[in-house]
N, C-alpha and C positions, 0 to 999 in steps of 0.2 A: 444647240446646247447639249443635247444628249450625246452627240459624237464627241464634243469637247470633253465631257465628263468621262467618256469611255477612253479617250486618249490619255487623259490625266491618270486614270486608274492603271493603264498599261505602263506607265512610267515607274511603277512601284514607288509611289510618293513618300511613304514612310521612311524607308532606307535612304531615298534620295535626299530628303530634307535633313535627316540625321547626319549624313556624311557632309552635307553642305554646312550645317551648323557647326560641326566639329572643325571644318576647314576655316570658317570665319573666326571661330573662337581662337584657334591657333594663330591666325594672322594677326588678330588684335593683341594677343599675348606676346607675340614676337615684335610688336611695335611697328607694323607696316603702316605706311601712309594710308589715309582714308580711301583714296581712290584705288590703291592697290588692293585693299581689303574688299572693296565692292567688286572690282574686276575679277579677283580670284574667286570670290563667292559666286559670281555669275558664271564663271568658267566651270567651276565644280558642279553647280546645279545643272548646267547643260550637259556636262559629262555624265552625271548620274541619270538624267532623263534619257540620254542616248543608251546607256547600259540597260536600263529597265525596259525600254522599247525593243531593244535587240533581243532581250531574253524572251519576251512574249512573241516576237516574230519568229525566232528560230524554234521555239518550243511549241508553236501553234498546233501542229499535228499531234504531238504527244499529249498536250493539254486537252485536246478534244477527245482523244482516245480514253482518257481517264475521267472525263466529265468535269473538268475544272470550271465550274460556273462562276468562279471569282475572277476569271481572266476574260476581259472583253474580246480579245482576238479569238479565243477558243469558242466564245459564245456567238461569234459572228457579228458583234456590234460594230467592229471596225475590221478592215481587211488586213491580212498579213502584209500586203504591199504597202499600205499606208504606214503601218508600224515600222516597216523596213526603211521607207523613205525618210520618215521623221527621225529614226535612229541615226541614219547617216547625216542628216542635216544638223542635228544637235551635236554630233561628234565634231563636225567641221566648225560649228559655232564655238564649241568649247576650246578648241585649239586656236581659233582666231582671237578669242578673248584673252588668251594667254600670251599672244605675241608681244604686246606692250610690256609684259613683265620680264622679258629678257629671253635670250636664246637658250640658256641652260634650263630655265623653268619650262620653256616650250618643249625641249627634248624630254625632260622628266615627265611632263604631263602626257606627252605622246606615249611614253612607255606605260604609264599608269593606265591610260585609256585602252591601249592595245591589249594590255594584260587582262583587263576586265572583260573585254570583248572575246579574248581567247578562251575564257572560261565558258561563256555562252555558246561559242561556235565550235569548240573542239575538246577542251580539257575536262569539261564537266563529266564526261563519260570515260575517264581514265584514272589511273592511280596518281596522276599528277594534278588532280583536281584542286588540291590546296594551294598549288603554286601561284596562280593569279592573285589569290587573296594575300599571300605572303608578300608578293611584289607590290601590289597596288597600295595596300595599307602600310607596308614598310616604307614606301617612298612618299606617302602623303605628307609627313612632317618635312621632308626634304623639299617638296614642291612649295611649301609655305616659305621656308627660310631662303630658298633660291629665288623667290619672287620679291625679296626685299631690295631696297636701294643698293645695299652692299650684299650681294648674294653670298651665302655660305652654307655648307652642309651641316646638318645637325650631328650630334654625337652618335656613336655607334649604339649606345644604350637606348637612345630615343628611337632610332631606326628599328632596333630589335624589338622594342615594346610595340611599335606600330605593326610590325610583322606578326608578332604573337597575338595581338588583338585581331588581326585578319584571320589567323589560323583558328582562333576561337569562334569567330563569326562564321567561318566556313562550316565547321563541324556542327555548330548550333543550327545553322540554316538547313542542313540536310535532314535533321531529325523529323520535322513535321511531314516531309514528303517522301520518306523512305519507301513506303509501300507503293505509292503511286509511281515513283520513279522506277522502282524495280519492275513494275508491271509493264513499263514501256521500254525496258532494256537499258536504263541508265545504270552504270556501274562505276561511279566515282569511288574514291578511296573510302569515304564515309559509308557508302553502301556495302563495300567489300568487308569492312571490319565490323559493321553492325552498329545498332543504336547505342548500346551500352558503352562500347569502346569510343564511339564518337563523342558521347557526352563527357567521358573521362578526359579525352584529349582537350576538349573545349575548356574544361575547368582547370586543367593543368596549365594550359596556355595562358589563361587569365591570371592565375597565380604567378606564373613566370614573368608576365608583363608588369605586374605590381613590383616584383623584385627588381627588374631592370630599371624601372622609374625611380625606385627608392635609391638605387645606386647612383643614378644620374643626379638626384637631388642631395646626394651626400648624407643620406640617412638623417635629414633634418627632422624637426618635430612633426611638421606636416607630412613628410614622407613616411615617417614611422606610423602615424595614425592611418594614413592611406594604405600602407602595407599591411597593417594589422586587420583592417576591414576587408581588404582585398583577399587576403589569405583565409580569413574566416569564411567569406562567401564561397571561395573556391573549395574549401574543406567540406562545407555543408553540401555543396553541389556534388562533390565526389561521393559522399556518403549516399545521397539519393540515387546517383547514377549507378553505383555499384550494386545498389539494392534493386535496380531495375525499375525504379519509379520515374516515369517520364511525363508527369502531369504538368500543370501550369506552374507549380512552384519551381520546377527545374528551369523553365524558360525565364521566369522572373528573376531567378538568381543569375542567369547568364547576363541579362540586361543590367542587373544591379552591379555585377562584377565589372562589366564593360564601362559603366558610368564612373565607377571609382577610378579605373585606369585612365579614362578620358580626362577626368579632373586632374589627376596627377600629371598627365601629359601637358595639359594647359599650364599648370603651375611650373613644370619644368621649362616650358617655353618662356614664361614670364620672368623667370629667375636666371635665364641663361645669359 
């Protein structure tokens, strides 16, 4: 049981479940058949478990160097080899579960998964570090709509909103680990521009995502309410970021802004 718990912790369960829940929510909002919703949800969960495990496997040496006691692989609770093997196994399972959803959905999911892996394996330490987030989050709504009985691409506004949410997620994620990452030589774009600029980019991206979704919804009443809340959160976050305050309030605002945009994304899917 101890090893199972350690493996579960290495999958980064919080983000994995959050992305899976968003995928399932979008699938339901788009009117997918129940079996397609279940299959797509299972495929995305396997996808996210694979990405989380690959992160802990690839970063094992760096995590040990900075004493990351929250990482089971770095603590020695499970071996890097086990994390690696499970990461590949879940990746194959994710794609296998996508096969019944159609060839186009399979191709898009392959790109989404490969993009996420490219961040862990290569781009995390380059100026292109935001690119995998832009691609994977931007294509997530497309993966859902292309998994329907009659596959179709979502609008450009929806894809743009997904990509902007991914951009915000990337720059928000680097903030807690800036010092540890720098100590082990990680130099992604967020590390190069610094914490304040990264926070500013995150909140600008969240606000821009709200605008994109409001346009998609035709500035309906719901869209205007969501836009007002989203922009207010983004403005508040920008004030804190520019003042150099990086406490819990800042991260709560990022989460709040992302939730507003996710709700608008689901509403857009339901009304399309």
